[in-house]
TORKOL-23911 format. One record per residue (C-alpha): residue in three letters; x, y, z. Coordinates in nm, 4 decimals. Example, Ala and Ser with C-alpha at 12.3 -4.5 7.8 and 13.67 -1.06 7.14 Angstrom:
BEGIN
- ALA | 1.2300 | -0.4500 | 0.7800
- SER | 1.3670 | -0.1060 | 0.7140
***
This chain:
BEGIN
- UNK | -8.6398 | -15.3528 | 5.6568
- UNK | -8.5956 | -14.9895 | 5.7558
- UNK | -8.2943 | -14.8093 | 5.6132
- UNK | -8.0603 | -14.6519 | 5.8702
- UNK | -8.1046 | -14.2854 | 5.9541
- UNK | -7.8660 | -14.0529 | 5.7739
- UNK | -7.7259 | -13.7101 | 5.8413
- UNK | -7.8774 | -13.4471 | 5.6118
- UNK | -7.7222 | -13.1231 | 5.4883
- UNK | -7.9934 | -12.8708 | 5.4056
- UNK | -7.9484 | -12.5335 | 5.2380
- UNK | -8.0377 | -12.2421 | 5.4581
- UNK | -8.3523 | -12.0755 | 5.3316
- UNK | -8.3453 | -11.7050 | 5.4027
- UNK | -8.5185 | -11.3803 | 5.3227
- UNK | -8.3773 | -11.0294 | 5.3041
- UNK | -8.5442 | -10.7304 | 5.4704
- UNK | -8.3378 | -10.4194 | 5.4095
- UNK | -7.9868 | -10.4973 | 5.5269
- UNK | -8.1012 | -10.7860 | 5.7499
- UNK | -8.0961 | -11.1507 | 5.6440
- UNK | -8.3498 | -11.3740 | 5.8186
- UNK | -8.3037 | -11.7520 | 5.8234
- UNK | -8.6212 | -11.9516 | 5.7761
- UNK | -8.7095 | -12.1286 | 6.1001
- UNK | -8.6636 | -12.5011 | 6.1473
- UNK | -8.9395 | -12.6977 | 6.3171
- UNK | -8.8179 | -12.7609 | 6.6709
- UNK | -8.9204 | -12.8268 | 7.0284
- UNK | -8.6484 | -12.6065 | 7.1739
- UNK | -8.3642 | -12.3909 | 7.0509
- UNK | -8.0195 | -12.3984 | 7.2073
- UNK | -7.7158 | -12.1777 | 7.1533
- UNK | -7.3816 | -12.3574 | 7.1859
- UNK | -7.0322 | -12.2115 | 7.2099
- UNK | -6.7558 | -12.4420 | 7.0919
- UNK | -6.4221 | -12.3552 | 7.2494
- UNK | -6.0853 | -12.3678 | 7.0796
- UNK | -5.9348 | -12.6534 | 7.2839
- UNK | -5.9446 | -12.9821 | 7.0919
- UNK | -6.2292 | -13.2043 | 7.2079
- UNK | -6.1902 | -13.5813 | 7.1953
- UNK | -6.5520 | -13.6767 | 7.2506
- UNK | -6.8736 | -13.7709 | 7.0792
- UNK | -7.2376 | -13.7325 | 7.1744
- UNK | -7.5176 | -13.9692 | 7.0784
- UNK | -7.8798 | -13.8769 | 7.1447
- UNK | -8.1379 | -14.1527 | 7.1763
- UNK | -8.4560 | -13.9491 | 7.1276
- UNK | -8.3389 | -13.6197 | 6.9832
- UNK | -8.2643 | -13.4819 | 6.6378
- UNK | -8.0041 | -13.2054 | 6.6335
- UNK | -8.0449 | -12.9372 | 6.3654
- UNK | -7.7277 | -12.7294 | 6.3645
- UNK | -7.6479 | -12.3969 | 6.2021
- UNK | -7.3103 | -12.2270 | 6.2425
- UNK | -7.3438 | -11.8578 | 6.3307
- UNK | -6.9808 | -11.7635 | 6.3914
- UNK | -6.6472 | -11.9317 | 6.3338
- UNK | -6.5417 | -12.2417 | 6.1408
- UNK | -6.6281 | -12.5955 | 6.2501
- UNK | -6.5811 | -12.9450 | 6.1158
- UNK | -6.8727 | -13.1528 | 6.2345
- UNK | -6.7697 | -13.5176 | 6.2724
- UNK | -7.0186 | -13.8043 | 6.2539
- UNK | -6.9602 | -14.1729 | 6.3115
- UNK | -7.1446 | -14.3837 | 6.0555
- UNK | -7.0672 | -14.7321 | 5.9265
- UNK | -6.7728 | -14.7540 | 6.1704
- UNK | -6.6028 | -14.4563 | 6.0027
- UNK | -6.5569 | -14.0918 | 6.0939
- UNK | -6.6938 | -13.8471 | 5.8357
- UNK | -6.6445 | -13.4705 | 5.8427
- UNK | -6.8917 | -13.2046 | 5.7395
- UNK | -6.7251 | -12.8631 | 5.7053
- UNK | -6.9472 | -12.5865 | 5.8427
- UNK | -6.8540 | -12.2317 | 5.7435
- UNK | -7.0504 | -11.9101 | 5.7909
- UNK | -7.0068 | -11.8124 | 5.4241
- UNK | -7.1604 | -12.1471 | 5.3153
- UNK | -7.4482 | -12.1469 | 5.5627
- UNK | -7.6469 | -12.4693 | 5.5869
- UNK | -7.8426 | -12.6696 | 5.8398
- UNK | -7.7032 | -13.0097 | 5.9375
- UNK | -7.9689 | -13.2484 | 6.0675
- UNK | -7.8413 | -13.5359 | 6.2844
- UNK | -8.1067 | -13.7968 | 6.3660
- UNK | -8.1124 | -14.0015 | 6.6870
- UNK | -7.8536 | -14.2736 | 6.7271
- UNK | -7.5694 | -14.1134 | 6.5291
- UNK | -7.2594 | -14.0320 | 6.7355
- UNK | -7.1248 | -13.6865 | 6.6533
- UNK | -6.8755 | -13.4269 | 6.7685
- UNK | -6.7181 | -13.1056 | 6.6481
- UNK | -6.3728 | -12.9644 | 6.5836
- UNK | -6.3315 | -12.5874 | 6.5996
- UNK | -6.1091 | -12.4817 | 6.3086
- UNK | -6.0788 | -12.1190 | 6.4187
- UNK | -5.8691 | -11.9277 | 6.6692
- UNK | -6.1798 | -11.8020 | 6.8523
- UNK | -6.4827 | -11.9852 | 6.9927
- UNK | -6.7474 | -12.0866 | 6.7393
- UNK | -7.1161 | -12.0154 | 6.7916
- UNK | -7.3921 | -12.2525 | 6.6779
- UNK | -7.7678 | -12.2764 | 6.7079
- UNK | -7.9353 | -12.6136 | 6.7595
- UNK | -8.3061 | -12.6375 | 6.6743
- UNK | -8.3738 | -12.9559 | 6.8742
- UNK | -8.6543 | -13.1940 | 6.7809
- UNK | -8.7593 | -13.4263 | 7.0639
- UNK | -8.8841 | -13.7806 | 7.0019
- UNK | -8.9490 | -13.8660 | 7.3662
- UNK | -8.8267 | -13.7686 | 7.7089
- UNK | -8.4620 | -13.6547 | 7.7271
- UNK | -8.2164 | -13.9115 | 7.8594
- UNK | -7.9347 | -13.7793 | 8.0819
- UNK | -7.6899 | -14.0169 | 7.9075
- UNK | -7.7427 | -13.8190 | 7.5858
- UNK | -7.5515 | -13.5244 | 7.7293
- UNK | -7.2528 | -13.7133 | 7.8682
- UNK | -6.9602 | -13.7187 | 7.6276
- UNK | -6.8585 | -14.0561 | 7.4924
- UNK | -6.4937 | -14.1411 | 7.4341
- UNK | -6.3712 | -14.1911 | 7.0791
- UNK | -6.3660 | -14.5692 | 7.0134
- UNK | -6.0120 | -14.7070 | 7.0461
- UNK | -6.0160 | -14.8288 | 6.6858
- UNK | -6.0832 | -14.4719 | 6.5654
- UNK | -5.8585 | -14.2699 | 6.7967
- UNK | -5.5757 | -14.2301 | 6.5450
- UNK | -5.8234 | -14.1201 | 6.2750
- UNK | -5.9719 | -13.8674 | 6.5210
- UNK | -5.6268 | -13.7296 | 6.6074
- UNK | -5.5535 | -13.6854 | 6.2349
- UNK | -5.8822 | -13.4946 | 6.1983
- UNK | -5.8063 | -13.2720 | 6.4991
- UNK | -5.4550 | -13.1979 | 6.3729
- UNK | -5.5906 | -13.1175 | 6.0275
- UNK | -5.4095 | -13.1504 | 5.6967
- UNK | -5.0426 | -13.0979 | 5.7097
***
């Protein structure tokens, strides 16, 4: 029996050339730049044939993944740069923790033809809406 796919957190490999820091590339089929606004989002995305590989470039984001019927957060901060790899079939969303839009790169790996449903937001399941609201509101 195959074990379920899991989200991976990978250290960012980088090299320095003078005053410039270069991130090692991730294998990908396409690279996307995403801007995450400051308004709270109450949505998830779930890709059927796509692995997202995310790196935060600017701002502060809590990535939220739904696994084993629970919401889990992965803090992404520029000063602790890492790649987060989300395999197909794992619902995920993001909460911007800053006062300005956050900027991310997604090194997408394709495992088949894109499906238009993959890019339509999914509502938070009713059983998890209160947990999501607590995450959006943050500690306090």
